[in-house]
C-alpha positions in Angstrom: -42.5 -93.8 23.4 -43.5 -90.2 23.5 -44.3 -88.1 20.4 -43.3 -84.7 19.1 -46.7 -83.2 18.4 -50.3 -84.0 18.4 -52.9 -83.1 15.8 -56.6 -82.8 16.7 -58.9 -82.9 13.8 -57.9 -85.4 11.1 -60.0 -84.2 8.2 -58.2 -83.5 4.9 -56.2 -80.5 6.1 -55.4 -81.8 9.5 -54.5 -85.3 8.3 -52.3 -83.9 5.5 -50.5 -81.6 7.9 -49.9 -84.5 10.2 -48.6 -86.6 7.4 -46.3 -83.8 6.3 -44.8 -83.6 9.7 -44.3 -87.4 9.9 -42.6 -87.3 6.4 -40.1 -84.7 7.7 -39.0 -86.9 10.6 -41.3 -85.9 13.4 -43.4 -88.3 15.4 -47.1 -87.4 15.4 -50.2 -88.4 17.5 -53.5 -88.0 15.7 -56.8 -87.6 17.5 -60.3 -87.1 16.1 -63.7 -87.4 17.6 -64.5 -89.8 14.8 -62.6 -93.0 15.8 -62.6 -94.2 12.2 -60.4 -91.2 11.2 -58.0 -91.8 14.0 -57.7 -95.5 13.1 -57.1 -94.7 9.5 -54.5 -92.1 10.3 -52.5 -94.5 12.6 -52.6 -97.4 10.1 -49.5 -98.7 8.5 -46.4 -100.4 9.9 -43.1 -98.6 10.4 -44.5 -95.1 10.6 -43.8 -92.7 13.5 -47.5 -92.1 14.2 -50.1 -93.1 16.7 -53.8 -92.7 17.3 -55.1 -91.3 20.6 -58.4 -92.6 21.9 -59.1 -89.7 24.2 -57.8 -86.3 25.1 -56.2 -87.8 28.2 -54.5 -90.5 26.0 -53.3 -87.7 23.6 -51.7 -85.8 26.5 -50.1 -88.9 27.9 -48.4 -89.7 24.6 -46.8 -86.3 24.0 -43.3 -85.2 25.1 -43.2 -82.0 27.2 -43.8 -79.3 26.7 -46.8 -80.8 24.9 -47.5 -79.4 21.4 -51.1 -79.8 20.2 -52.2 -78.5 16.8 -56.0 -78.0 16.3 -57.4 -78.2 12.8 -61.1 -77.8 13.3 -63.7 -75.4 11.9 -63.6 -71.8 13.1 -65.9 -70.5 15.8 -67.5 -72.6 18.6 -65.8 -75.9 17.5 -62.4 -74.4 18.4 -63.7 -73.4 21.9 -65.2 -76.8 22.3 -62.0 -78.6 21.4 -59.9 -76.4 23.7 -62.3 -77.1 26.6 -62.0 -80.8 25.8 -58.2 -80.9 25.7 -57.3 -78.2 28.3 -57.9 -80.3 31.5 -55.2 -82.6 30.4 -52.5 -80.0 29.7 -50.3 -78.1 32.1 -48.4 -74.8 32.3 -45.9 -74.5 29.5 -47.8 -76.7 27.1 -48.6 -75.3 23.7 -51.9 -75.1 21.8 -51.8 -74.2 18.1 -55.0 -73.2 16.3 -54.3 -73.7 12.6 -57.8 -73.1 11.3 -59.3 -70.0 9.8 -60.3 -68.4 13.2 -61.5 -64.8 13.5 -58.5 -62.8 14.9 -60.5 -61.4 17.8 -61.4 -64.9 18.9 -57.7 -65.7 18.9 -57.0 -62.6 21.0 -59.6 -63.8 23.6 -58.4 -67.4 23.6 -54.7 -66.5 24.1 -55.6 -64.2 27.1 -57.7 -66.9 28.7 -55.1 -69.7 28.2 -52.3 -67.4 29.5 -54.1 -67.3 32.8 -53.6 -71.1 33.0 -50.0 -70.9 31.8 -50.8 -72.6 28.5 -49.1 -71.0 25.5 -51.2 -70.3 22.4 -50.4 -69.8 18.7 -53.1 -68.6 16.3 -51.6 -69.8 13.0 -52.7 -69.1 9.5 -52.1 -71.9 7.1 -52.5 -71.5 3.3 -52.0 -73.9 0.4 -55.1 -76.1 0.4 -55.0 -79.8 0.9 -52.0 -80.3 -1.5 -50.1 -77.5 0.3 -50.8 -79.0 3.7 -49.2 -82.3 2.6 -46.3 -80.9 0.6 -45.6 -77.5 2.0 -47.9 -74.7 2.9 -47.2 -71.0 3.8 -47.5 -70.8 7.6 -48.3 -67.6 9.6 -48.0 -68.1 13.3 -48.9 -65.3 15.7 -49.0 -65.2 19.5 -46.5 -66.4 22.1 -43.0 -66.1 20.9 -41.9 -68.7 23.4 -44.4 -71.1 21.8 -43.1 -70.2 18.3 -39.5 -70.9 19.2 -40.6 -74.3 20.5 -42.5 -75.3 17.3 -40.2 -73.5 14.8 -38.2 -76.6 14.0 -41.4 -78.5 13.0 -42.9 -75.5 11.1 -39.7 -74.7 9.3 -39.4 -78.3 8.1 -43.0 -78.6 6.8 -43.3 -75.2 5.2 -43.0 -74.5 1.5 -39.7 -73.3 0.2 -39.3 -70.1 -1.9 -37.0 -69.9 -4.8 -34.1 -68.8 -2.6 -34.6 -71.9 -0.3 -36.1 -70.0 2.6 -39.1 -71.7 4.4 -42.3 -69.7 4.0 -43.0 -69.4 7.7 -42.2 -66.9 10.4 -43.6 -65.4 13.5 -45.8 -62.5 12.3 -46.8 -60.8 15.5 -48.5 -60.8 18.9 -51.8 -62.4 19.9 -54.2 -62.8 17.0 -51.7 -61.5 14.4 -51.3 -64.8 12.6 -55.1 -65.1 12.0 -55.2 -61.5 11.0 -52.5 -62.0 8.4 -54.4 -65.0 7.1 -57.6 -63.0 6.9 -55.8 -60.4 4.8 -54.3 -63.2 2.6 -57.7 -64.6 2.0 -59.1 -61.1 1.2 -56.4 -60.5 -1.4 -57.2 -63.9 -2.7 -60.8 -62.8 -3.2 -59.6 -59.7 -5.1 -57.1 -61.7 -7.3 -59.8 -64.2 -8.3 -62.3 -61.5 -9.1 -59.8 -59.5 -11.2 -59.0 -62.6 -13.2 -62.7 -63.4 -13.6 -63.4 -59.9 -15.0 -60.7 -60.3 -17.6 -62.2 -63.7 -18.5 -65.7 -62.1 -18.8 -64.5 -59.4 -21.2 -62.7 -62.0 -23.3 -65.6 -64.4 -23.3 -68.5 -62.0 -23.8 -66.8 -59.1 -25.4 -64.4 -60.8 -27.8 -66.3 -64.1 -28.2 -63.2 -66.1 -27.3 -63.7 -69.8 -26.4 -62.6 -71.1 -23.0 -59.7 -72.9 -24.7 -58.5 -69.7 -26.4 -58.6 -67.8 -23.1 -56.7 -70.6 -21.5 -53.9 -70.2 -24.0 -53.7 -66.5 -23.1 -53.4 -67.2 -19.4 -50.8 -69.9 -20.1 -48.7 -67.2 -21.9 -49.3 -64.6 -19.2 -48.1 -67.1 -16.6 -44.6 -67.0 -18.2 -44.2 -63.3 -17.4 -44.9 -60.7 -14.7 -48.3 -62.2 -13.9 -46.8 -65.6 -13.1 -48.8 -66.9 -10.1 -50.6 -69.9 -8.8 -54.0 -68.4 -9.5 -53.2 -67.5 -13.1 -51.8 -71.0 -13.6 -54.9 -72.7 -12.3 -57.1 -70.4 -14.3 -55.5 -71.7 -17.5 -56.1 -75.3 -16.2 -59.7 -74.6 -15.3 -60.5 -73.1 -18.7 -58.8 -76.0 -20.5 -60.8 -78.7 -18.7 -63.5 -80.5 -20.7 -66.8 -81.8 -19.2 -66.9 -85.6 -19.6 -70.7 -85.6 -19.8 -71.2 -83.0 -22.5 -67.8 -82.5 -24.1 -68.1 -78.8 -23.5 -65.6 -76.7 -21.6 -66.3 -77.5 -18.0 -66.3 -73.8 -17.1 -69.3 -73.3 -19.4 -71.5 -75.7 -17.5 -70.6 -74.5 -14.0 -73.3 -72.3 -12.4 -72.3 -68.7 -12.1 -73.0 -68.5 -8.4 -69.9 -68.0 -6.2 -69.7 -69.2 -2.6 -67.7 -67.8 0.3 -66.6 -68.9 3.7 -66.4 -65.5 5.3 -62.8 -64.5 5.6 -63.0 -62.0 2.7 -66.1 -60.5 4.3 -64.2 -60.3 7.6 -61.5 -58.3 6.0 -64.0 -55.9 4.4 -65.8 -55.4 7.7 -62.6 -54.9 9.7 -61.2 -52.4 7.2 -64.0 -50.1 8.2 -63.2 -50.5 11.9 -59.5 -49.7 11.2 -60.2 -46.9 8.7 -58.3 -48.5 5.8 -59.7 -48.3 2.2 -59.6 -51.7 0.4 -62.0 -51.1 -2.5 -60.7 -54.0 -4.6 -61.4 -56.6 -1.9 -64.8 -55.0 -1.1 -65.7 -55.2 -4.8 -64.8 -58.8 -4.9 -67.0 -59.6 -1.9 -69.8 -57.6 -3.5 -69.3 -59.5 -6.8 -69.8 -62.8 -5.0 -72.9 -61.4 -3.3 -74.3 -60.3 -6.7 -73.6 -63.7 -8.2 -75.6 -65.3 -5.4 -78.7 -63.4 -6.6 -79.0 -65.7 -9.6 -82.8 -65.7 -9.7 -83.1 -62.0 -9.5 -80.4 -61.5 -12.2 -82.3 -63.9 -14.5 -85.4 -61.8 -14.1 -83.5 -58.5 -14.5 -81.9 -59.7 -17.7 -85.3 -59.9 -19.2 -86.2 -56.3 -18.2 -83.1 -54.1 -18.0 -81.4 -53.0 -21.2 -77.7 -52.4 -22.0 -75.3 -52.3 -24.9 -74.5 -55.3 -27.0 -71.3 -56.8 -25.5 -69.5 -57.2 -28.8 -66.1 -55.6 -29.3 -65.3 -54.4 -32.8 -61.9 -52.8 -32.2 -58.3 -54.2 -32.2 -58.6 -57.5 -30.4 -54.8 -58.0 -29.9 -54.5 -54.5 -28.4 -57.4 -55.2 -26.0 -55.9 -58.5 -24.9 -52.6 -56.7 -24.1 -54.4 -53.9 -22.3 -56.1 -56.5 -20.2 -52.7 -58.0 -19.2 -51.5 -54.6 -18.2 -54.7 -53.8 -16.4 -54.6 -57.0 -14.4 -51.0 -56.4 -13.3 -51.8 -52.8 -12.2 -55.0 -53.9 -10.4 -53.1 -56.6 -8.6 -50.5 -54.1 -7.4 -53.3 -51.9 -6.1 -54.9 -54.8 -4.4 -51.7 -55.8 -2.6 -51.1 -52.1 -1.8 -54.4 -52.0 -0.1 -53.9 -55.2 1.8 -50.4 -54.2 3.0 -51.6 -50.8 4.1 -54.4 -52.5 6.1 -51.9 -54.7 7.8 -49.8 -51.7 8.8 -52.8 -49.8 10.1 -54.3 -52.8 11.9 -50.9 -53.6 13.5 -50.8 -50.2 15.0 -54.4 -50.4 16.1 -54.1 -53.8 17.8 -50.5 -53.7 18.9 -49.6 -56.7 16.7 -46.2 -55.5 15.5 -46.6 -57.0 12.0 -43.9 -56.5 9.4 -45.5 -56.3 5.9 -42.1 -57.3 4.3 -41.9 -60.4 6.4 -45.5 -61.3 5.5 -44.7 -60.9 1.8 -41.7 -63.1 2.3 -43.9 -65.8 3.8 -46.4 -65.6 1.0 -43.9 -66.2 -1.8 -44.6 -69.9 -2.0 -47.0 -72.5 -0.7 -50.0 -70.2 -0.4 -52.9 -69.6 -2.8 -51.8 -66.0 -3.7 -48.2 -67.0 -4.3 -46.8 -65.0 -7.2 -43.6 -63.6 -8.7 -45.0 -60.2 -7.7 -44.5 -61.1 -4.0 -40.7 -61.1 -4.3 -40.9 -57.6 -5.7 -43.2 -56.6 -2.8 -40.7 -58.1 -0.2 -37.9 -56.2 -1.9 -39.9 -52.9 -1.7 -40.3 -53.2 2.0 -36.6 -54.2 2.4 -35.7 -51.0 0.6 -38.0 -49.0 2.9 -39.3 -50.7 6.1 -41.5 -47.7 6.8 -43.2 -47.7 3.4 -46.7 -46.5 4.0 -48.2 -47.7 0.7 -46.8 -50.0 -2.0 -47.7 -47.4 -4.6 -45.1 -45.1 -3.1 -42.2 -47.4 -3.8 -40.4 -46.0 -6.9 -40.4 -49.3 -8.7 -44.1 -49.9 -8.3 -45.1 -46.3 -8.9 -43.2 -46.5 -12.2 -44.6 -49.9 -13.2 -48.2 -48.9 -12.5 -47.8 -45.5 -14.1 -46.5 -47.0 -17.3 -49.5 -49.3 -17.5 -52.3 -46.8 -16.6 -53.2 -45.8 -20.1 -53.9 -49.5 -21.1 -55.6 -50.0 -17.7 -58.0 -47.1 -18.4 -58.6 -48.3 -21.9 -59.6 -51.8 -20.7 -62.0 -50.4 -18.1 -63.5 -48.0 -20.7 -64.0 -50.8 -23.1 -65.7 -53.0 -20.5 -68.0 -50.1 -19.5 -68.8 -49.4 -23.1 -69.7 -53.1 -23.6 -71.9 -53.2 -20.4 -69.6 -55.9 -18.8 -69.2 -55.3 -15.1 -65.6 -54.9 -13.9 -66.2 -54.0 -10.2 -62.8 -55.0 -8.9 -60.7 -53.7 -11.8 -62.7 -50.4 -11.8 -62.3 -50.2 -8.0 -58.6 -50.7 -8.3 -58.3 -47.9 -10.8 -60.5 -45.6 -8.8 -58.3 -46.3 -5.7 -55.2 -45.4 -7.7 -56.8 -42.1 -8.9 -58.1 -41.2 -5.4 -54.8 -42.0 -3.7 -52.9 -39.8 -6.2 -55.3 -36.9 -5.8 -54.0 -34.0 -3.8 -57.6 -32.8 -3.4 -60.8 -34.9 -3.2 -64.4 -33.7 -3.1 -64.7 -34.4 0.7 -64.8 -30.6 1.2 -68.3 -30.6 -0.3 -69.2 -33.6 1.9 -68.1 -31.7 5.0 -70.1 -28.7 3.9 -73.2 -30.9 3.6 -72.6 -32.5 7.0 -72.3 -29.1 8.6 -75.4 -27.9 6.8 -77.8 -30.7 8.0 -76.1 -31.7 11.3 -73.8 -28.8 12.4 -70.9 -31.3 12.4 -68.4 -28.5 11.8 -65.5 -28.5 9.3 -61.9 -27.5 9.2 -60.5 -24.8 6.8 -57.5 -24.8 4.5 -56.3 -21.4 5.6 -56.4 -21.6 9.4 -56.6 -24.0 12.3 -59.7 -24.9 14.3 -63.2 -26.2 13.8 -65.9 -24.1 12.2 -69.6 -24.0 11.7 -71.7 -21.9 9.3 -75.3 -20.8 9.5 -76.0 -21.9 5.9 -78.5 -20.0 3.8 -81.5 -22.2 3.1 -83.9 -21.6 0.2 
């Protein structure tokens, strides 16, 4: 018997993807350098699965063209596994990297494998371990020929949106799949930080309990903010610690971790020249949280206002809802604009509307908002920024007063809202016909003779500035 696809790396994500495939009627060979994982995967009578004992054995069990999906940690492990498997493949076979690889590594690997005739798909997969088993969002990029060969499998295992469409599609050339996943993860950072800032204002400013805040998020998840992250926020806040009986969130250390994909997005945005202040603020917030020892020392020295709100509580809660929605729109606007600019920079041919379609279900940032984003790009495929869509510009404009009030209250209370404030500043900067960069250019010309352009005629100019 030959098998439809092989999965290398049978950890939680790889094993669940393989089981998802088998449950959809595809035969799967599993292979892991840990023989115990391979044995555990292949156990059970009547299942269309097998365990490979070596890379050579894996290749021998697969139907041609061989399809091999790698689910291993990003970086050197991917190169090591490719080197391990490649001698047993032949021209026309397909390798799929479904981990969180850096997109430039994917560009390099695809070019190297193309020289040997092996097709490569750098594939973003989002949904966590549950999504991998029951239906993730899948973002393959690279060889279109390879995509067409694996499309029946990916279409079968992907999450389904409300309209029944599978949340998968070929997103572009070379490393586009991993680039799109990087942007997904950066937007995820932003969403999580925006939600956390609302929680902080409610907790410290309004003195609300975790349970009371949970109830607010439950209510919000019935409306325009309906999303996976809002849903799980309510669940996290409602959870009780079995040891102390306290809300579990109150005994979790306030020191956030990160695996790097949000940081990659921030770093790359500077290379591409795309402003993404919401995601940058989210990354910076995690970095600040990691300075726990310093913050404890600073809390004993640095002063600020008492974080106690004395105004209309219900009005502030409603303002927070509107601020969160407007900030999320700005965050997505930044991410989609980065995708557009990076696609042009790298020749990826990414369609932001198609990306929004894929993200509607299965992934961590799935939200009702994504259907509206998909519709905006359907109305205008050349849309340069989501804020320029009439529907979104009206929605954000209608909420901006409440948005400003929420940020002003937080600042007045001394509660940091880095991502919410950055979202609002982005909105104000983007809508400004004139920014103070004219002064910046004058300063640059003063100290470095960098020249400047004028508003009244073409060309570059330099001034011999009067010094005091």
